[in-house]
C-alpha positions as CSV (number, residue, x, y, z in Angstrom):
1,H,0.1,-0.1,-0.1
2,S,1.3,3.4,-0.7
3,L,1.3,6.8,1.6
4,D,-1.6,8.0,0.4
5,D,-3.7,4.5,1.5
6,L,-2.2,4.9,4.6
7,F,-3.0,8.7,5.5
8,S,-6.4,7.7,3.8
9,L,-7.1,5.4,6.6
10,T,-5.6,7.4,9.4
11,R,-8.1,10.2,8.8
12,Y,-10.6,8.1,10.9
13,D,-7.8,7.9,13.8
14,G,-8.4,11.3,15.2
15,H,-4.3,11.3,15.8
16,P,-1.4,12.9,13.8
17,S,0.5,10.4,11.7
18,L,3.9,10.5,12.9
19,W,3.7,7.4,14.7
20,V,2.0,5.4,11.5
21,L,4.4,7.0,9.3
22,L,7.8,5.4,11.7
23,L,5.8,2.2,11.0
24,Y,5.5,2.6,7.5
25,L,9.3,3.1,7.2
26,F,9.8,0.3,9.4
27,K,7.5,-1.9,6.7
28,P,10.5,-3.2,4.6
29,F,12.3,-4.6,7.5
30,S,8.7,-6.5,9.3
31,E,5.2,-6.3,8.5
32,A,4.6,-8.6,11.8
33,V,2.8,-6.7,14.7
34,E,6.8,-7.2,16.6
35,G,7.8,-4.8,14.4
36,A,5.2,-1.8,15.7
37,R,6.4,-3.5,19.1
38,L,10.3,-3.1,18.4
39,I,10.0,0.4,17.2
40,H,8.2,1.2,20.6
41,L,10.6,-0.3,22.9
42,A,13.1,1.4,20.8
43,L,11.6,4.8,21.6
44,A,10.8,4.5,25.2
45,T,14.4,2.7,25.9
46,G,15.9,5.7,24.0
47,S,13.3,8.1,26.7
48,A,15.1,6.0,29.7
49,F,18.9,6.5,28.2
50,L,17.9,10.7,27.9
51,L,16.6,11.2,31.1
52,L,19.4,8.6,32.8
53,R,22.1,10.1,31.4
54,Y,21.3,14.0,30.4
55,S,18.6,14.6,33.5
56,P,20.2,16.7,36.1
57,F,18.3,14.6,39.1
58,K,20.5,12.6,41.7
59,L,20.2,8.3,40.9
60,L,17.0,7.5,42.9
61,Q,15.2,10.4,41.8
62,K,15.8,9.2,38.2
63,A,15.0,5.4,39.4
64,L,11.6,6.6,40.8
65,I,10.5,8.7,37.9
66,L,11.3,5.7,35.5
67,S,9.5,3.3,37.6
68,G,5.8,5.3,37.4
69,Y,3.0,3.9,35.9
70,F,3.5,5.6,32.5
71,L,7.0,5.3,31.9
72,L,7.3,1.7,33.3
73,Y,4.0,0.6,31.9
74,E,2.1,2.5,29.5
75,Y,4.5,4.0,27.4
76,V,6.7,0.9,27.1
77,F,4.2,-2.3,26.6
78,I,1.1,-0.5,25.4
79,V,2.2,-0.2,21.8
80,R,1.0,3.4,20.9
81,N,1.6,6.8,19.4
82,Y,2.5,8.4,23.3
83,A,6.1,6.7,23.2
84,A,7.5,8.9,20.5
85,G,5.7,12.1,21.7
86,V,7.9,11.2,25.3
87,F,10.8,10.7,23.2
88,C,10.8,14.0,21.8
89,F,10.2,16.0,24.9
90,F,13.0,14.4,26.4
91,L,15.3,15.5,23.8
92,V,14.1,18.9,23.8
93,C,15.1,19.0,27.5
94,C,18.5,17.4,26.9
95,L,19.1,20.1,24.4
96,F,17.5,23.2,26.0
97,P,20.5,24.7,28.1
98,K,22.1,25.2,24.4
99,R,19.1,27.0,23.1
100,N,21.3,29.7,22.2
101,K,22.9,28.2,19.6
102,P,21.9,28.1,15.9
103,L,22.8,24.3,15.3
104,F,21.0,23.3,18.6
105,F,18.0,25.5,18.1
106,V,17.6,23.8,14.8
107,L,17.5,20.5,16.7
108,I,15.2,21.5,19.2
109,A,12.7,22.8,16.5
110,V,12.9,19.1,15.1
111,A,11.9,17.5,18.1
112,L,9.4,20.1,19.1
113,T,7.7,19.1,15.4
114,G,8.2,15.4,16.3
115,M,6.2,16.3,19.3
116,M,3.5,18.1,17.2
117,L,2.8,15.2,15.0
118,S,3.0,12.4,18.0
119,N,-0.6,13.3,19.4
120,L,-2.3,15.9,20.9
121,Y,-0.8,15.9,24.6
122,A,1.9,16.8,23.6
123,F,1.3,19.0,20.6
124,L,0.1,21.5,23.3
125,L,3.1,20.9,25.5
126,A,5.1,21.9,22.2
127,M,3.2,25.0,21.5
128,A,3.9,25.9,24.9
129,V,7.5,25.5,24.8
130,S,7.7,27.2,21.3
131,V,5.7,30.4,22.7
132,W,8.2,30.6,25.9
133,L,10.6,30.3,23.3
134,L,10.1,33.2,21.2
135,L,8.4,35.5,24.4
136,S,12.0,34.6,26.0
137,Q,14.3,35.3,23.0
138,M,12.4,38.7,22.1
139,Q,12.7,39.4,26.0
140,S,16.4,39.1,26.0
141,R,16.9,40.8,22.6
142,Q,19.2,37.9,21.7
143,W,17.3,37.1,18.6
144,Q,19.0,35.5,15.4
145,W,17.7,35.6,12.0
146,S,18.8,32.3,11.6
147,F,16.1,31.0,14.1
148,L,13.5,32.3,11.3
149,T,13.7,29.3,9.8
150,C,13.3,26.9,13.0
151,Y,9.8,29.3,13.6
152,L,8.4,28.9,10.2
153,L,9.1,24.7,10.7
154,L,7.2,25.1,14.3
155,A,4.3,26.7,12.2
156,V,4.4,24.1,9.6
157,G,3.9,21.5,12.3
158,A,1.6,23.2,14.0
159,I,-0.6,23.5,10.8
160,A,0.0,20.1,9.7
161,F,-1.0,18.8,13.2
162,I,-4.3,20.9,12.7
163,L,-4.9,19.6,8.9
164,D,-3.9,15.8,9.7
165,I,-6.4,15.2,12.5
166,Q,-9.5,17.0,10.7
167,P,-12.1,14.3,10.5
168,P,-13.5,13.0,7.3
169,D,-16.9,14.2,6.0
170,D,-18.5,10.4,7.0
171,Y,-17.0,10.5,10.2
172,G,-19.1,10.0,13.3
173,Y,-17.6,10.8,16.0
174,A,-17.3,13.8,18.5
175,R,-18.0,15.8,15.2
176,D,-19.8,18.7,17.0
177,W,-18.9,20.7,20.2
178,R,-21.4,20.8,23.3
179,Q,-23.1,24.1,24.3
180,Y,-25.3,22.6,26.5
181,W,-25.5,21.3,30.6
182,D,-24.8,17.6,30.7
183,K,-23.5,16.4,34.0
184,K,-22.4,13.2,32.6
185,E,-20.0,14.9,30.6
186,F,-18.9,17.2,33.1
187,L,-18.1,14.6,35.7
188,I,-16.2,12.4,32.6
189,S,-14.3,15.5,32.1
190,L,-13.4,16.0,35.4
191,S,-12.5,12.5,36.2
192,R,-9.3,13.2,33.7
193,I,-8.1,15.5,36.3
194,G,-7.8,12.9,38.8
195,Q,-6.6,10.3,35.8
196,V,-3.7,12.1,35.3
197,M,-2.7,13.4,38.9
198,I,-3.7,10.1,40.3
199,P,-3.0,7.2,37.7
200,I,-3.7,4.3,39.8
201,P,-6.1,1.6,38.3
202,P,-9.1,0.4,39.7
203,L,-9.0,-3.2,41.2
204,Q,-10.8,-4.9,38.7
205,P,-9.9,-7.1,35.4
206,L,-10.9,-4.5,33.3
207,Y,-8.9,-1.3,34.5
208,W,-7.9,0.1,30.7
209,N,-8.9,3.5,30.4
210,F,-10.2,3.9,34.2
211,T,-8.8,4.8,37.4
212,I,-9.5,5.0,40.9
213,I,-10.9,8.7,40.5
214,S,-12.8,8.1,37.7
215,D,-14.0,4.3,38.9
216,T,-15.6,6.4,41.9
217,L,-17.2,9.7,39.5
218,L,-18.7,7.8,36.8
219,P,-21.2,5.5,38.7
220,Y,-23.0,9.1,39.5
221,T,-23.5,9.9,35.9
């Protein structure tokens, strides 16, 4: 299948296409599901290496970070597009101290663009970092015109993200904004905050996409 065939199918996914593009590039080596697992494991391993090698934390702090639910389990064993965003974000953090040097700023821009094309959460984080970089450079008057190309790359990445997640005309899920009060949707949205802050799954066989917070709130919907 061609790239056009691939992108025509991913329009229904609701996610940007960096992850499926990585899978497509790996296609000549393996079309089995193990290939996707290998790419995912490589991204997770790369993220752990960047954290262990370049982060300013103490060894115990690094161990605690890596032994958390997300970095130890979800971003390692559940093969999805989030691992690519985490790897790009860690790469941005490693390069950030040298951001005033043109070459490193280019690498930061590339990594931020990778975040934008990974998933929605990484896109929001990448946009926040990009805006902060722009404002800090304008405030410190350390602007270099060579950085303009990097900001153009970031703008292209943001536009590509918006175009990439646009649903097709026959897409039937979550198309319209809700402009009315809905208690159930409010509690679901409220539970998302708890899922982020306390990502502890409930003690039940079907635990995926639930936490003890959502398990407490959703029965009242």
